[in-house]
SEKOL-701434 format. One record per residue (C-alpha): residue in one letter; x, y, z; residue number from 1. Coordinates in nm, 3 decimals, m for minus. Layout:
REM residues N
REC   res         u         v         w     n
REC     A         X         Y         Z   NUM
...
This chain:
REM residues 287
REC   res         u         v         w     n
REC     M     7.193    13.506     8.953     1
REC     S     7.095    13.177     9.118     2
REC     T     7.365    12.929     9.208     3
REC     V     7.341    12.589     9.040     4
REC     A     7.267    12.346     9.322     5
REC     A     7.490    12.068     9.192     6
REC     I     7.802    12.285     9.213     7
REC     P     7.970    12.327     9.553     8
REC     H     7.908    12.674     9.693     9
REC     V     8.281    12.736     9.741    10
REC     V     8.534    12.587     9.499    11
REC     G     8.910    12.606     9.524    12
REC     V     9.166    12.573     9.245    13
REC     L     9.532    12.503     9.315    14
REC     G     9.732    12.665     9.036    15
REC     G     9.617    12.959     8.829    16
REC     G     9.792    12.902     8.496    17
REC     R     9.602    12.862     8.170    18
REC     M     9.420    12.547     8.285    19
REC     G     9.365    12.653     8.645    20
REC     A     9.228    12.991     8.539    21
REC     G     8.997    12.818     8.294    22
REC     I     8.868    12.584     8.564    23
REC     A     8.815    12.877     8.801    24
REC     H     8.625    13.064     8.528    25
REC     A     8.404    12.759     8.459    26
REC     F     8.283    12.739     8.820    27
REC     L     8.268    13.115     8.870    28
REC     V     8.032    13.181     8.578    29
REC     K     7.795    12.915     8.714    30
REC     G     7.758    13.092     9.046    31
REC     A     8.023    12.942     9.273    32
REC     T     8.255    13.139     9.498    33
REC     V     8.605    13.055     9.371    34
REC     I     8.946    13.077     9.538    35
REC     V     9.269    13.023     9.344    36
REC     V     9.584    12.952     9.544    37
REC     E     9.921    13.012     9.381    38
REC     R    10.283    12.969     9.488    39
REC     D    10.361    13.341     9.534    40
REC     A    10.211    13.688     9.502    41
REC     E    10.331    13.740     9.145    42
REC     A    10.173    13.413     9.027    43
REC     A     9.853    13.495     9.216    44
REC     A     9.833    13.833     9.044    45
REC     G     9.876    13.662     8.708    46
REC     A     9.598    13.417     8.791    47
REC     H     9.368    13.701     8.894    48
REC     A     9.433    13.879     8.565    49
REC     R     9.366    13.566     8.358    50
REC     V     9.034    13.490     8.531    51
REC     S     8.925    13.855     8.521    52
REC     D     8.998    13.870     8.148    53
REC     A     8.801    13.549     8.085    54
REC     V     8.502    13.680     8.283    55
REC     A     8.511    14.010     8.092    56
REC     K     8.504    13.817     7.763    57
REC     S     8.206    13.612     7.883    58
REC     A     8.025    13.932     7.974    59
REC     A     8.103    14.082     7.633    60
REC     R     7.962    13.774     7.461    61
REC     G     7.645    13.798     7.669    62
REC     T     7.694    13.452     7.820    63
REC     L     7.752    13.555     8.180    64
REC     G     7.400    13.619     8.314    65
REC     E     7.531    13.890     8.549    66
REC     T     7.781    14.171     8.532    67
REC     A     8.152    14.097     8.532    68
REC     E     8.179    14.293     8.856    69
REC     E     7.916    14.076     9.025    70
REC     A     8.093    13.756     8.919    71
REC     L     8.438    13.879     9.019    72
REC     A     8.307    13.979     9.362    73
REC     R     8.297    13.603     9.431    74
REC     F     8.654    13.548     9.314    75
REC     S     8.980    13.578     9.508    76
REC     T     9.339    13.460     9.494    77
REC     S     9.576    13.365     9.773    78
REC     T     9.915    13.213     9.847    79
REC     D     9.794    13.029    10.158    80
REC     Y     9.646    12.677    10.155    81
REC     E     9.437    12.776    10.457    82
REC     S     9.222    12.974    10.212    83
REC     F     9.071    12.637    10.109    84
REC     I     8.921    12.576    10.455    85
REC     H     8.560    12.645    10.348    86
REC     C     8.577    12.476    10.006    87
REC     G     8.346    12.189     9.924    88
REC     L     8.571    12.098     9.631    89
REC     V     8.931    12.178     9.541    90
REC     V     9.067    12.102     9.194    91
REC     E     9.445    12.067     9.167    92
REC     A     9.587    12.211     8.843    93
REC     V     9.964    12.216     8.890    94
REC     P    10.209    12.088     8.622    95
REC     E    10.193    11.724     8.512    96
REC     D    10.453    11.578     8.747    97
REC     Y    10.360    11.295     8.986    98
REC     E    10.572    11.402     9.282    99
REC     L    10.464    11.764     9.250   100
REC     K    10.097    11.667     9.234   101
REC     A    10.122    11.417     9.520   102
REC     T    10.291    11.672     9.745   103
REC     A    10.040    11.944     9.653   104
REC     L     9.736    11.720     9.702   105
REC     T     9.858    11.602    10.041   106
REC     A     9.908    11.961    10.153   107
REC     V     9.565    12.067    10.026   108
REC     E     9.388    11.774    10.193   109
REC     S     9.532    11.869    10.531   110
REC     H     9.344    12.202    10.508   111
REC     L     9.005    12.063    10.402   112
REC     S     8.707    11.957    10.610   113
REC     A     8.645    11.582    10.635   114
REC     D     8.348    11.596    10.395   115
REC     A     8.517    11.810    10.126   116
REC     F     8.616    11.663     9.790   117
REC     L     8.950    11.681     9.615   118
REC     A     9.018    11.635     9.243   119
REC     S     9.320    11.635     9.015   120
REC     N     9.318    11.781     8.666   121
REC     T     9.583    11.528     8.561   122
REC     S     9.563    11.428     8.197   123
REC     S     9.745    11.095     8.231   124
REC     L     9.884    11.017     8.577   125
REC     S     9.741    10.742     8.796   126
REC     V     9.447    10.867     9.000   127
REC     S     9.465    10.556     9.218   128
REC     G     9.834    10.621     9.277   129
REC     L     9.770    10.981     9.380   130
REC     A     9.482    10.865     9.600   131
REC     S     9.717    10.632     9.786   132
REC     E     9.903    10.939     9.912   133
REC     L     9.587    11.075    10.078   134
REC     H     9.407    11.009    10.404   135
REC     R     9.060    11.019    10.243   136
REC     P     9.100    10.846     9.903   137
REC     A     8.723    10.788     9.877   138
REC     N     8.682    11.167     9.845   139
REC     F     8.927    11.193     9.555   140
REC     L     8.897    11.152     9.178   141
REC     G     9.023    11.293     8.851   142
REC     L     8.849    11.581     8.674   143
REC     H     9.032    11.619     8.344   144
REC     F     8.932    11.951     8.189   145
REC     F     9.032    12.032     7.832   146
REC     N     9.207    12.339     7.694   147
REC     P     9.065    12.594     7.635   148
REC     V     8.824    12.525     7.920   149
REC     P     8.558    12.786     7.828   150
REC     A     8.519    12.647     7.476   151
REC     S     8.556    12.277     7.555   152
REC     T     8.239    12.077     7.618   153
REC     L     8.413    11.770     7.767   154
REC     I     8.532    11.677     8.114   155
REC     E     8.680    11.333     8.172   156
REC     V     8.573    11.199     8.513   157
REC     V     8.839    10.949     8.623   158
REC     L     8.753    10.705     8.900   159
REC     G     9.029    10.571     9.119   160
REC     K     9.004    10.230     9.279   161
REC     Q     8.888    10.387     9.608   162
REC     T     8.668    10.667     9.471   163
REC     S     8.327    10.634     9.636   164
REC     A     8.027    10.552     9.420   165
REC     G     7.853    10.858     9.564   166
REC     L     8.134    11.089     9.451   167
REC     A     8.128    10.938     9.101   168
REC     A     7.759    11.027     9.066   169
REC     T     7.807    11.369     9.225   170
REC     A     8.093    11.454     8.989   171
REC     K     7.873    11.382     8.688   172
REC     G     7.627    11.632     8.833   173
REC     W     7.900    11.894     8.862   174
REC     V     7.996    11.845     8.499   175
REC     E     7.636    11.875     8.379   176
REC     A     7.588    12.187     8.592   177
REC     L     7.892    12.340     8.423   178
REC     G     7.717    12.288     8.089   179
REC     K     7.964    12.022     7.978   180
REC     T     7.950    11.648     7.905   181
REC     A     8.105    11.390     8.134   182
REC     V     8.296    11.090     8.001   183
REC     V     8.348    10.847     8.290   184
REC     V     8.653    10.620     8.280   185
REC     N     8.824    10.390     8.526   186
REC     D     9.180    10.478     8.615   187
REC     A     9.429    10.356     8.352   188
REC     P     9.741    10.514     8.199   189
REC     G     9.631    10.807     7.983   190
REC     F     9.264    10.738     8.061   191
REC     A     9.066    10.743     7.733   192
REC     S     9.128    11.089     7.589   193
REC     S     9.502    11.133     7.638   194
REC     R     9.578    10.774     7.541   195
REC     L     9.398    10.801     7.207   196
REC     G     9.493    11.164     7.141   197
REC     V     9.862    11.107     7.207   198
REC     A     9.867    10.786     7.000   199
REC     I     9.738    10.976     6.695   200
REC     A     9.968    11.271     6.755   201
REC     L    10.281    11.058     6.793   202
REC     E    10.209    10.877     6.466   203
REC     A    10.153    11.214     6.295   204
REC     M    10.494    11.329     6.425   205
REC     R    10.659    11.014     6.291   206
REC     M    10.502    11.083     5.951   207
REC     V    10.655    11.434     5.949   208
REC     E    10.987    11.288     6.062   209
REC     E    10.981    11.027     5.782   210
REC     G    10.884    11.282     5.517   211
REC     V    10.548    11.118     5.445   212
REC     A    10.372    11.456     5.426   213
REC     S    10.387    11.808     5.566   214
REC     A    10.238    11.895     5.903   215
REC     E     9.977    12.104     5.721   216
REC     D     9.869    11.817     5.495   217
REC     I     9.864    11.557     5.773   218
REC     D     9.638    11.781     5.980   219
REC     A     9.418    11.857     5.678   220
REC     A     9.371    11.483     5.621   221
REC     M     9.231    11.440     5.972   222
REC     V     9.021    11.757     5.965   223
REC     L     8.869    11.700     5.622   224
REC     G     8.872    11.321     5.608   225
REC     Y     8.779    11.235     5.967   226
REC     K     8.604    11.555     6.074   227
REC     H     8.846    11.630     6.357   228
REC     P     8.795    11.998     6.451   229
REC     T     9.174    12.044     6.472   230
REC     G     9.451    11.825     6.337   231
REC     P     9.675    11.625     6.575   232
REC     L     9.982    11.842     6.519   233
REC     K     9.806    12.174     6.567   234
REC     T     9.640    12.026     6.878   235
REC     T     9.988    11.933     7.003   236
REC     D    10.099    12.293     6.949   237
REC     I     9.799    12.417     7.149   238
REC     V     9.851    12.168     7.433   239
REC     G    10.226    12.227     7.438   240
REC     L    10.497    11.999     7.302   241
REC     D    10.656    11.975     7.646   242
REC     V    10.325    11.861     7.793   243
REC     R    10.277    11.604     7.516   244
REC     L    10.634    11.478     7.565   245
REC     G    10.575    11.431     7.939   246
REC     I    10.256    11.234     7.876   247
REC     A    10.420    11.025     7.605   248
REC     E    10.711    10.938     7.834   249
REC     Y    10.470    10.829     8.105   250
REC     L    10.265    10.618     7.863   251
REC     H    10.585    10.472     7.720   252
REC     S    10.689    10.362     8.069   253
REC     T    10.349    10.207     8.146   254
REC     L    10.213    10.084     7.812   255
REC     G    10.522    10.005     7.608   256
REC     E    10.706    10.095     7.289   257
REC     R    10.403    10.210     7.091   258
REC     F    10.413    10.532     7.295   259
REC     A    10.787    10.596     7.256   260
REC     P    10.829    10.971     7.184   261
REC     P    10.967    11.038     6.832   262
REC     Q    11.303    11.213     6.809   263
REC     I    11.141    11.510     6.633   264
REC     L    10.936    11.577     6.946   265
REC     R    11.238    11.555     7.175   266
REC     D    11.440    11.783     6.946   267
REC     K    11.171    12.050     6.927   268
REC     V    11.127    12.053     7.305   269
REC     A    11.506    12.078     7.349   270
REC     R    11.509    12.382     7.117   271
REC     G    11.228    12.547     7.310   272
REC     E    10.978    12.503     7.027   273
REC     L    10.687    12.424     7.256   274
REC     G    10.399    12.530     7.032   275
REC     R    10.164    12.824     7.059   276
REC     K    10.299    12.944     7.395   277
REC     T    10.648    13.001     7.250   278
REC     G    10.539    13.105     6.899   279
REC     K    10.666    12.793     6.723   280
REC     G    10.602    12.420     6.731   281
REC     F    10.494    12.218     6.431   282
REC     F    10.342    12.545     6.309   283
REC     D    10.441    12.911     6.328   284
REC     W    10.222    13.098     6.579   285
REC     K    10.403    13.433     6.581   286
REC     D    10.127    13.602     6.382   287
């Protein structure tokens, strides 16, 4: 299988959860050598299993272009940031917390060559703010992948104030080489996708809270009336109510009261009803 020229030969991913594994899979199936770094051996083993399972599914669907064994021969996991030393690009995919991401990105950058690129998979946090923590902010931008990564056709390319023009163009090439579509936005709270998606979801939650309609009927209105592939409440369940709450709180602090999280969202998160990953959110996922 020939490697797509626009993709760096060696790509690193920091964090191998659902999103990180999906990002690793996206680059791996297009011919890159991929290294996932996790916090400990147990987490690394989990990341390896998730990526291996995704590659096996791609092979079964006939979309891989090589055997699963050949693809996985280019994949490895580690618990050491030094494993990123030969990467042309590292994508950070740790939880959506500014301090955590800033600390992780700073640590990763210290192990990269001067001409390597660094990206954050943040869905709402300031790319310019994260860049200010780095020594080479011109080599940094946001690459906001969507869940589930293999099925999603969108990547939001977020340009910080110091992102170089050359990197902006290069990143669009990476996205196209991954078989996805790039939406390029300048850094702003929530970018384009999260800002609009969360706004709709929060209003849908308020409608449930006020007894306007059921979650099922609100989602059906958006799916059937506006051709959304999935309603805003089911999408919230898939993303995770805790994730949506974190984004809403950030947007509330930066953009004002229109993004204030409804009490129903806070209550569900407090009860551990986080959506699909816990079996219950606005919908029942146990079956």
